[in-house]
C-alpha positions as a printed Julia matrix, in Angstrom:
351×3 Matrix{Float64}:
 115.19  140.17   69.08
 116.43  137.8    71.84
 112.99  136.59   72.85
 112.14  135.82   69.31
 115.29  133.86   68.98
 114.26  132.23   72.33
 110.71  131.39   71.23
 112.16  129.55   67.82
 114.34  127.7    69.7
 111.97  126.49   71.93
 109.66  125.66   68.93
 112.35  123.76   67.27
 113.05  121.6    70.48
 109.28  120.78   71.21
 109.23  119.56   67.54
 112.36  117.54   67.62
 110.74  116.0    70.74
 107.29  115.46   69.41
 108.52  113.5    66.42
 111.64  111.73   68.12
 109.68  109.82   70.41
 107.42  108.21   67.94
 110.3   107.29   65.75
 112.21  105.9    68.92
 109.11  104.05   69.67
 109.1   102.65   66.06
 112.64  101.81   65.89
 112.7   100.15   69.53
 109.61   98.43   69.47
 110.08   95.07   70.91
 109.18   91.72   70.03
 105.46   91.03   71.75
 104.98   87.47   72.38
 102.18   85.23   74.49
 103.89   84.77   77.93
 104.09   81.99   80.33
 105.14   81.94   84.01
 108.82   80.76   83.62
 109.43   83.82   81.31
 109.57   85.84   84.13
 109.83   83.88   87.34
 112.96   82.61   89.09
 111.19   80.61   91.81
 107.73   78.89   92.41
 106.6    77.77   95.76
 103.18   76.28   96.3
 101.41   76.28   99.82
  98.2    74.32  100.04
  96.05   76.03  102.61
  93.83   74.31  105.07
  90.93   76.17  105.77
  88.66   75.32  108.81
  86.6    71.92  108.47
  83.36   72.9   106.88
  84.25   76.45  105.06
  84.45   76.52  101.3
  86.25   79.42  100.11
  84.78   80.86   96.86
  87.49   83.68   95.79
  91.11   85.14   97.21
  90.69   88.95   97.58
  94.49   89.65   98.79
  97.4    88.0   100.33
  99.98   89.38  102.73
 103.26   87.84  104.26
 105.59   88.45  107.05
 108.31   85.62  107.59
 106.55   82.53  108.46
 103.19   84.53  108.9
 100.63   84.05  106.03
  97.33   86.43  106.15
  94.6    85.5   103.58
  91.61   87.85  102.86
  89.08   85.02  101.42
  85.26   85.78  100.83
  85.9    88.99  102.75
  87.04   87.17  105.67
  90.71   87.14  107.22
  92.44   84.08  107.98
  96.16   83.41  109.51
  98.04   80.61  108.29
 101.67   79.73  108.85
 104.25   78.99  106.1
 102.85   75.37  105.46
  99.17   76.23  105.09
  98.13   75.0   108.46
  95.43   77.5   109.8
  96.2    79.33  112.77
  92.86   80.84  113.25
  90.4    83.21  111.64
  90.22   87.01  112.74
  86.44   87.89  113.14
  85.29   91.27  112.65
  83.29   92.48  115.84
  80.0    93.22  114.61
  77.96   96.5   115.94
  74.25   95.37  116.36
  72.78   93.75  113.31
  75.24   95.55  110.72
  76.92   93.09  108.37
  80.55   93.7   108.29
  83.35   92.5   105.79
  86.78   93.33  105.54
  87.54   95.13  102.23
  91.45   95.32  102.29
  94.35   94.9   104.87
  97.5    95.3   105.76
 100.46   94.47  107.99
 102.66   96.43  110.06
 105.68   93.98  110.01
 107.58   95.96  112.85
 104.53   96.34  115.58
 103.53   92.92  114.34
  99.86   94.5   113.93
  97.11   93.87  111.15
  95.17   96.72  110.29
  91.76   95.83  108.29
  89.75   98.28  106.58
  85.84   97.15  106.78
  83.34   98.16  104.62
  81.71  100.59  106.92
  85.37  102.84  107.0
  86.09  101.53  110.42
  89.57  100.32  110.96
  90.42   97.41  113.35
  93.82   96.7   114.98
  94.84   93.24  115.35
  97.94   91.7   116.66
  98.99   88.52  114.88
  97.04   86.06  117.23
  93.84   87.82  116.14
  93.51   89.7   119.6
  91.65   93.09  118.76
  93.78   95.87  119.67
  91.87   99.01  118.59
  88.79  100.27  116.46
  89.2   103.53  114.82
  85.98  105.23  112.87
  87.43  106.48  109.68
  84.24  108.6   109.05
  85.13  110.84  111.89
  88.56  111.15  111.55
  88.68  111.61  108.18
  85.33  113.06  107.07
  84.64  113.03  103.12
  87.25  110.53  102.6
  86.96  106.9   101.74
  90.03  104.74  101.66
  90.86  102.66   98.54
  94.17  100.6    99.12
  95.98  100.82  102.25
  99.7    99.6   102.61
 102.69   99.53  105.23
 106.29  101.39  104.25
 109.06  102.52  106.01
 107.47  102.7   109.31
 104.26  104.27  108.07
 101.12  103.65  106.81
  99.98  104.95  103.0
  96.85  104.7   101.48
  95.04  105.95   98.16
  91.62  107.67   98.99
  88.83  109.19   97.61
  88.19  112.67   98.65
  84.83  114.96   98.1
  86.39  118.62   97.37
  83.51  121.16   97.42
  83.52  124.14   95.04
  81.44  127.14   94.9
  78.91  125.6    92.79
  79.58  121.6    92.54
  81.79  119.24   94.39
  84.16  116.96   92.61
  86.24  113.59   93.64
  89.72  113.5    93.93
  91.85  110.62   94.21
  95.05  111.42   96.78
  98.16  109.79   98.05
  97.98  109.93  101.85
 100.61  109.41  104.48
  99.34  108.37  107.76
 101.15  107.68  111.19
 100.77  103.66  112.35
  97.78  104.58  114.35
  96.11  106.13  110.94
  96.87  109.76  111.94
  97.12  111.45  108.45
 100.21  113.36  108.02
 100.04  114.51  104.41
  98.09  114.05  100.9
  99.15  114.61   97.25
  96.87  114.72   94.32
  97.04  111.75   91.97
  97.29  112.31   88.61
  97.31  110.37   85.6
 100.75  109.41   83.72
 101.21  111.27   80.3
 101.0   108.85   77.51
 101.38  110.94   74.57
  97.85  110.44   73.68
  94.66  111.09   74.95
  93.21  108.26   76.85
  90.03  108.23   79.6
  91.34  106.96   82.89
  90.25  103.58   83.85
  87.92  103.73   87.0
  89.71  101.47   89.24
  90.85  101.78   92.53
  94.82  102.81   92.34
  97.35  100.9    94.54
  99.89  102.16   96.27
 103.48  100.92   95.33
 107.11  101.77   95.66
 110.2   101.94   93.39
 113.65  102.84   94.4
 112.67  104.08   97.47
 110.04  106.48   95.69
 106.25  106.25   95.82
 103.82  105.74   92.96
 100.09  104.49   92.74
  99.54  101.78   90.03
  96.22  101.43   88.43
  96.16   98.61   85.12
  95.72   99.6    81.9
  92.65   98.38   79.88
  93.84  100.11   76.56
  95.66   96.56   75.67
  96.49   97.68   72.29
  98.58  100.51   73.31
 100.29   98.64   76.14
 103.77   98.54   74.36
 103.58  101.89   72.6
 102.98  103.25   76.38
 105.3   101.69   77.78
 107.89  103.0    75.5
 106.68  106.42   75.98
 106.8   105.92   79.59
 110.72  104.98   79.05
 111.64  107.62   76.8
 109.89  110.41   78.08
 111.71  109.47   81.8
 108.37  109.0    83.51
 109.6   105.86   84.96
 112.57  107.64   86.91
 111.47  107.26   90.58
 112.55  110.66   91.68
 109.8   112.09   89.06
 106.96  110.1    90.74
 106.02  112.91   93.01
 106.08  116.94   93.24
 105.38  118.76   96.21
 101.4   118.56   95.09
 100.77  115.77   93.19
 101.84  112.01   92.86
 101.68  109.99   89.68
  99.53  106.85   88.77
 100.93  104.32   86.27
  99.91  101.63   84.49
 102.6    99.79   85.09
 103.71   97.77   88.35
 107.36   98.01   88.52
 110.19   95.83   89.72
 113.63   95.88   89.34
 113.63   94.15   85.6
 110.13   93.75   84.55
 107.19   96.36   84.11
 103.56   94.3    84.72
  99.99   95.35   84.27
  97.65   92.49   85.17
  93.82   92.82   85.29
  90.98   90.4    86.08
  87.4    90.87   85.91
  85.5    87.8    86.95
  82.47   88.81   85.31
  84.0    89.24   82.09
  86.78   86.49   81.28
  87.5    87.8    77.75
  88.86   91.05   79.25
  91.62   89.63   81.63
  95.15   89.63   80.62
  98.97   89.79   82.13
 101.05   92.21   80.18
 105.1    91.76   81.03
 107.87   94.38   79.39
 111.42   92.71   80.11
 113.54   95.49   80.2
 116.64   93.68   79.78
 115.86   91.57   76.76
 113.26   93.82   75.29
 110.59   91.92   75.1
 106.8    92.13   75.86
 105.05   89.05   76.73
 101.01   89.85   76.78
  98.88   87.02   77.65
  95.4    87.0    77.15
  93.43   85.35   80.07
  96.65   85.39   81.96
 100.2    84.05   81.92
 100.26   80.24   81.26
 101.58   78.18   84.5
 103.94   75.75   83.39
 105.72   75.15   86.33
 102.21   73.82   88.29
 100.02   73.44   85.28
  97.11   75.33   86.69
  96.2    76.54   83.33
  96.03   80.46   82.66
  97.05   82.66   86.07
  93.61   84.62   85.72
  95.09   86.78   88.98
  98.58   87.74   89.24
  98.84   90.17   92.15
 102.14   91.83   94.1
 102.82   89.82   97.22
 104.69   93.09   98.41
 104.8    96.96   97.6
 107.69   96.72   95.56
 106.53   94.47   93.24
 109.34   91.97   93.52
 107.3    88.87   94.68
 103.86   88.21   93.32
 101.39   85.6    94.03
  98.36   83.71   92.44
  95.7    81.05   93.58
  94.21   77.64   92.15
  90.76   77.02   93.93
  89.46   73.14   93.21
  85.77   72.42   93.76
  84.87   69.01   94.86
  82.37   66.87   92.43
  78.74   67.28   93.6
  79.19   63.3    94.83
  81.67   64.39   97.37
  79.72   64.37  100.71
  82.87   63.87  103.48
  84.37   66.62  105.53
  87.78   66.12  103.73
  86.36   66.99  100.26
  86.07   70.58  100.82
  87.11   72.92   98.36
  90.84   73.14   97.9
  92.92   76.1    97.79
  96.38   76.3    96.67
  98.77   79.33   97.08
 101.87   79.78   94.71
 104.28   82.39   95.63
 106.44   83.64   92.79
 110.15   85.44   93.05
 110.44   87.32   89.82
 113.8    86.76   88.02
 116.23   90.2    89.0
C-alpha cells in the first residue's frame, strides 16, 4: 500500500514538473531584440597590432592576455605583442624534417610565465614568454588514442577537452572528456562530457567544446546551432537549476552547456567563415530579463566596425571578450606601410 502511494506521489510530482516548466517558460519569456555591443559592454578598448613588416595576416584564431603581454594566434602562427600592440616577437615551432607544423591552440601558464602550444601533430611545445623553447612533449606517446581539442590554464593546472578512442567488444567509439593535467601535461583526472538536458530532443553540434569556469566550478561550452530554441533552452536551464555551478560535475561526468556563463550574461556565439548566414551572437541578460539575438554578430556601436562576426572570450571565466577588425589595403597599395591592418578590441562585460 505504501509503495503504491509513493509511486503515485512520484508520478504526481513528475507530472507537475513536466507541466510547470513549460508554463514558467511561457510566462517568463523575455523580450528578444537585436543586439549591439553597448548593451552588454562596460568598457571597450582598441589595440592596433603591429605585425612584422611584410607579413599580411588573414585570420586571428585566438588571443590570450597576461598583464601587459598579449599573445595572438594568427594563421596558426604565434605572435607576442605588448599592451600597445608593438610586436615583441614571433614564436616559431621547430620543424621536424620536412613536416609542416602549425599551432592549433595554446594557453598561458600565468604563474609559471609559460606558453603551451599544441601543434597539429599532437606535440606540445613549452616556451617562456620571450619565445625560448623550454621543452617538447609528444602527446601521441603519453596520451595514446587521445586528441586534445582545447587547452586552458586554471588554478595552477592545465585543463583540456579531449576526444578519446574507447574500444569495445565489437566496435570502438569516440568519447569527449574533460581532463585535468599538471603544468607538465601529466594527466591527473578525466570525466566524460555529457550534453546538458534541454527538455527536448536535439542532436549535439559537432564542435570542439571549450573549457570554462563559473563560480570556481568547471564545465565545457559549445555553441548551439538551434537558434530558434535558444531562449527556450536558456529558460529551461535556469528553471531546472542546471546553471547551478555545483551541479556541473558528478564523480564521473562533466556537463557541456550551450552557453558561456558570466556574472550577469549568458552568451552563445558562433562563426562560420564558409557560411556567413549561420553566424550569430546570443546574449541573455539575467538582470533585466532581455535576450539579445544578433544574426551576423553584435553591432559595434563603439568603433563602428559593423557587425562583430567573431566574439570570443578572453578568459576562462567569460568576464572579458575580444574581437578583431582586419583591413586589407587596396590592390594599388605597394608600400610596406600598407600592410593589412589588424585592430584588437578588448571588451569588459557589464557586471
